[in-house]
C-alpha positions in Angstrom: -4.3 -41.8 20.5 -7.7 -42.6 22.2 -10.3 -44.4 20.0 -14.0 -44.4 20.6 -16.2 -47.1 19.1 -19.8 -47.1 18.1 -21.8 -48.4 15.2 -23.9 -46.7 12.6 -26.1 -47.7 9.7 -26.6 -46.7 6.1 -29.7 -47.1 4.0 -29.0 -49.3 0.9 -31.1 -50.0 -2.2 -31.7 -53.7 -2.4 -33.6 -53.5 -5.7 -37.3 -53.8 -6.4 -40.1 -56.0 -5.2 -42.7 -57.7 -7.4 -44.7 -54.5 -7.5 -41.7 -52.4 -8.5 -41.4 -50.7 -5.1 -37.9 -49.9 -3.8 -36.7 -52.3 -1.1 -34.5 -50.4 1.3 -32.2 -52.2 3.8 -30.1 -51.1 6.6 -26.4 -51.9 6.6 -24.8 -51.7 10.1 -21.1 -51.5 10.9 -18.6 -50.5 13.6 -16.9 -47.1 13.5 -13.8 -46.0 15.3 -13.2 -42.3 15.9 -10.2 -40.6 17.4 -10.0 -37.3 19.4 -9.4 -35.3 16.2 -12.5 -36.6 14.5 -10.8 -39.1 12.1 -13.1 -42.1 11.5 -12.6 -45.6 10.3 -15.2 -48.2 9.3 -14.8 -51.9 10.1 -14.9 -54.1 7.0 -17.5 -56.5 8.5 -21.1 -55.3 8.2 -24.5 -56.6 9.1 -27.7 -56.4 7.0 -31.2 -56.2 8.3 -32.3 -58.3 5.3 -31.3 -61.8 4.1 -31.9 -63.5 0.8 -34.5 -66.3 1.0 -36.4 -68.5 -1.4 -40.2 -68.9 -1.5 -41.9 -72.3 -2.1 -41.6 -71.8 -5.8 -37.8 -71.3 -5.6 -37.9 -67.5 -6.3 -35.4 -65.4 -4.4 -36.6 -62.5 -2.3 -35.4 -60.2 0.5 -36.6 -61.2 3.9 -36.4 -58.7 6.7 -34.4 -59.9 9.8 -35.2 -59.0 13.4 -33.6 -55.6 13.7 -32.9 -56.1 17.5 -30.8 -59.2 16.7 -28.9 -57.4 14.0 -28.1 -54.5 16.3 -27.1 -57.0 19.0 -24.7 -58.6 16.6 -23.0 -55.3 15.6 -22.9 -54.2 19.3 -21.2 -57.5 20.2 -18.5 -56.9 17.6 -18.1 -53.3 18.8 -17.7 -54.6 22.4 -15.1 -57.2 21.3 -13.1 -54.6 19.4 -13.2 -52.2 22.4 -12.0 -55.0 24.7 -9.2 -55.8 22.3 -8.0 -52.2 22.3 -8.5 -51.8 26.0 -6.2 -54.8 26.5 -3.4 -52.8 24.8 -3.7 -54.4 21.4 -3.7 -52.5 18.1 -6.3 -52.6 15.4 -5.6 -54.7 12.3 -5.4 -52.2 9.5 -6.6 -54.9 7.0 -10.1 -54.6 8.6 -10.5 -50.8 8.6 -11.2 -48.2 6.0 -11.0 -44.5 6.6 -14.3 -42.7 6.0 -15.3 -39.0 6.2 -14.4 -37.3 9.5 -16.9 -36.2 12.1 -18.6 -33.0 11.1 -17.1 -29.9 12.7 -14.0 -31.8 14.1 -10.4 -30.8 13.5 -10.1 -33.5 10.9 -13.2 -32.2 9.1 -11.9 -28.6 9.1 -8.5 -29.8 7.6 -10.3 -31.4 4.7 -12.8 -28.6 4.3 -9.9 -26.1 4.1 -8.6 -27.7 0.9 -12.0 -28.0 -0.7 -12.5 -31.7 -0.3 -16.2 -31.6 0.5 -17.1 -29.0 -2.1 -15.3 -31.2 -4.7 -17.1 -34.3 -3.5 -20.5 -32.5 -3.8 -19.7 -31.3 -7.3 -18.7 -34.9 -8.3 -21.8 -36.4 -6.8 -23.9 -33.9 -8.8 -22.0 -34.9 -12.0 -22.6 -38.5 -11.2 -26.3 -37.9 -10.9 -26.4 -36.3 -14.4 -26.2 -32.6 -13.5 -24.2 -30.4 -15.8 -21.6 -29.2 -13.3 -18.5 -27.6 -14.8 -15.1 -29.1 -13.9 -12.8 -27.1 -11.7 
């Protein structure tokens, strides 16, 4: 099985600032994908914000330099690629399966059994919509 490595990011809600505005952060992590479209997420992630304290001792979110965060996640990706290229296996303790690549064989297998439709209905229920159960 051939694995391809890259990284991706997710937007995360870090809370509110002193004005009540949402603070959005980016969470970056390495993703492995096989030829069939199965994907796994590495357990170590990188945030573009860090907790800091002001001169009064209050904690706040401080934005980090995005280029340095991307360089750190790319360095991890490169180390993992080199590890696999040297004939070593991935440590399953550090990987979690995530949704497959859209349109891939793995995606089609899950879609055929109604996985994505069920996930969408559950997300609607979780957001408060009155969606009947199957």
